[in-house]
N, C-alpha and C positions, 0 to 999 in steps of 0.2 A: 531470429533468435537461435542461438547455438543449440545443437543437440544436447539433451539433458544428460546423456551418458558422458559426453565430453566435459560438460560442466562439472559433473560429479567427480570425474577422474581428476580434473584440475584442482578441485577443492580438497581432494584426498592427498594430492602430491605437493601442493603449494602452501607454504605457511600462511596462516590467517592474516598476519600483519601485511604480507605482500599483496594478498587479494584485496585488502582494504585500500591499498594505494592504487591498485589498478582499477577497481570498480567499487567505490565506497557506498553503493546503494544499500547493501545489507547492513552495514555498520550504521548508516544513517537511520534506517528504520529501527534497528535494535535500540539505539540510543534514545530514539523518540518514544518507543514503547516503555522503556525504563522511566523516562520523564513523565509519561502519562500515568504510570503506576504510582508515581510519587504525588500526583495531584489528588489521588483518591484516599478516602479514609480507610484505615485498616479493615481487612475482612470484607471489602467491597465485592459485590457480585458483578462480574464482567462478562459480557457476551462478545465473542469474536464472530461477527456476522459475515459469513463467507470465509471460513477459517482455512480451507484447503487442508494442509497437513497439520494444522494446529501447532505450528512451530513456536509460537510465543506463549503457549500455555505454561511450560515450566518456568519461564521468566516471571510471569505474573503470579504464579503460585508461590515462587520463592519470595516475592515481594509481599506476601501475606494476604493475597486476594483469592477469591473463589472464581474459577474460570469455567466458562461453558462455551462450547464451540458448535456452530451449526454450518452446514454446507449442503448443496444440492448434489455434489459429487460429479459435476460435469466439466470440471476444469481439465487439467492435464490427465491423460489416460493412465499414466504410470505413477500417479500420486498415491500415497498411502493414506486412506481416509479412516484408518482404524481408531483415531482419537476423537472422531466426531461424536458429539453427544446426541444430536438430533439431525435428521435429514429434512431440510426445509428450504424453501425459497426465502431469500432475504426480504422480498417484497410481501411475504405472507408469514410473518414470524409466529410460531406456535406458542406464544406466551401471553399472559394477561398484561394489561396496561400497567405502566410504571413498575416493571419488575426489576430492572437492572440499574445499578449505580453508575456503571461505565460501559462503554461499547467501543469496539474496534471495527473499522471497515477499511481494510488495506488492499487497495487496487481491486475493488469489487464492483463499485458503482457503474463502471463502464460495461459490465456484463449483464446489467439488468435492463430489460426493455423499456422500463418506465422509471427513470431515476428520481423524478420528483415524487412519485408515489412511494418509492422505496425509502426515501429520506423521511417522509411522513410516517411510514410504518416504524422505522427505527426510533423516531421521536416518541411514538406511542408507547413502545416497550421500555423506554428510558424514563427513569424518575425525573420529576421536575427538579432542575438543578444538576442533573446527572451530566457526566462528561462523555464526549464523543471525540475519538481520534480517527480521522479519516484521511486516506491518501487516494487521490484521483490522478489519472494520467493526463498529461498535456501533449507531449511529443513522444509518443510510444508506438512501437510497431504493432501491427495487428497480431493478436495472440488468442489462444483458446477459441479458435474459430469453430462454428459460426456464432458463438455467443460473445461477440465483441462488438459493441454498438456505438460508444460515445467517447469523446475526449473533452476535457474541460479546461478553460482558462481559469485563472485565479478569481476573476470577477464572476464568471459563470458559477463556479463552486460556491462563492460567498452568497450569491443571489439565491441559489437553490437551498442552501442551508438556512438562510434567514427566513425564506418562505416556509420552511418546515418547522420553524419555531426555535431555531438555535441562535445563540449569540456566538459569533466567530471571534474568539479571543486572539488568535494568531494564525497567520498563513505563512508557511515557509516553502519556497521553491526547492525542489529536489535537485539542487545544483544549478549551474548556469550553462552558458554556451560551451565552455571547454570541457566540463564534465559530460555534457551531452555528446560532444564529438568523441571524447575518449570511449564512451560506451559504443558509439557507432563503429569505431575502429574494430572493436571486439566482435560486434555483430557482423561485420563484413566477412569474417572467417566462415560464416554460415555458407557462403557461396562456394566454399572449397572443401565441403565435407564428403563429397561423393567422388568416386573414381571417374575419370582420371585426374580430376582437379586436385584431389587430396595429395597428389604427388608434389604439389607446390607448398604444402603445409610447412615443411622444414624451413622454407625461405620466408614464410609470412608470419608464422606464429610468434616469433620473438619481436619483430618490429611492431606488428599490429595488435598482438595479443598482450604485450608487456610494455615495451618501451614507450610507444606513443600514448597509450592510455595513461600511463603513470605521469608522463610529462604534462599532458593536457589536464589531468586531474589537479595537479599542483599549480596550474595557471588559472584555475577557475576564479581566483580572487580578483582577476582583472575585470570580470563581468560583475559589476555592482548591481545592475538592474535585474539581471537574471530573467529576461523575457524569453530567452531560449532555454527551456527547462524540460526535464523529463516529466515532471508532475508537480502536484501541490500537496503539501501536508497541512492539514487544518486541525487546530485544537478548538473545540466548541463546547458550549453548555446549552442544555435545553432550558429555555427561560419562559416559554409561552406555548400556547396551543398553535398548531399550524394555521397558515392562511392570512396572517396580518396581525398587527398589534392592536387594532381597534377593539376596545373592550376587553383586552386580555391583560392579565397581570404580568408586568415585566419584573423579573428578578434582577437585583443589582449585580 
């Protein structure tokens, strides 16, 4: 993963529309958050579970919802956690049962030692019929070490979510093979951040940081199955108590 200072400098200097062509991940997630906001009734109470810098709070507030953010504060050391409402583990949410109308969990589940129990806890705090938007990594580099434990296929994610009492309405891969490769070209620049390797940056940054990622992103339509993907986006609803459908009321 590239140094955060380099990433921040790039975002400051490069127009947003160009960044979206090079690495469409942020735009993909933002569009999904907006779609998620539209699924909820006005003035819904939303929990961002593992919110980090709570970057989606303004978007959800503008959409007419009430936003709450919790985090443990052990992600990136230079993150600004000033917008967090409560310091807590996602697997031990400090809220009564059925508190929230909606919940976000964006690239958080891999950082919890017990993902099955974490999803059960999320379900507990979510109202019956409440909406969950969750992103889990499939082919993602290790990050935020040592608190990085798991990767998930689409089928693994569906199984865990259904066990926790969710109906999975939709699963979307975060791009396919070409999107994945475009991201890896950018990540390759990480190996040239220190002296004397950074002397090669002028030769590498244009082809591997711009040209190839942009070309590969626009070739992603060739991968229709998207088995090679960065991760999975799931839209879910809480429809029953965790642990199986026997004896439980299933919502339509």
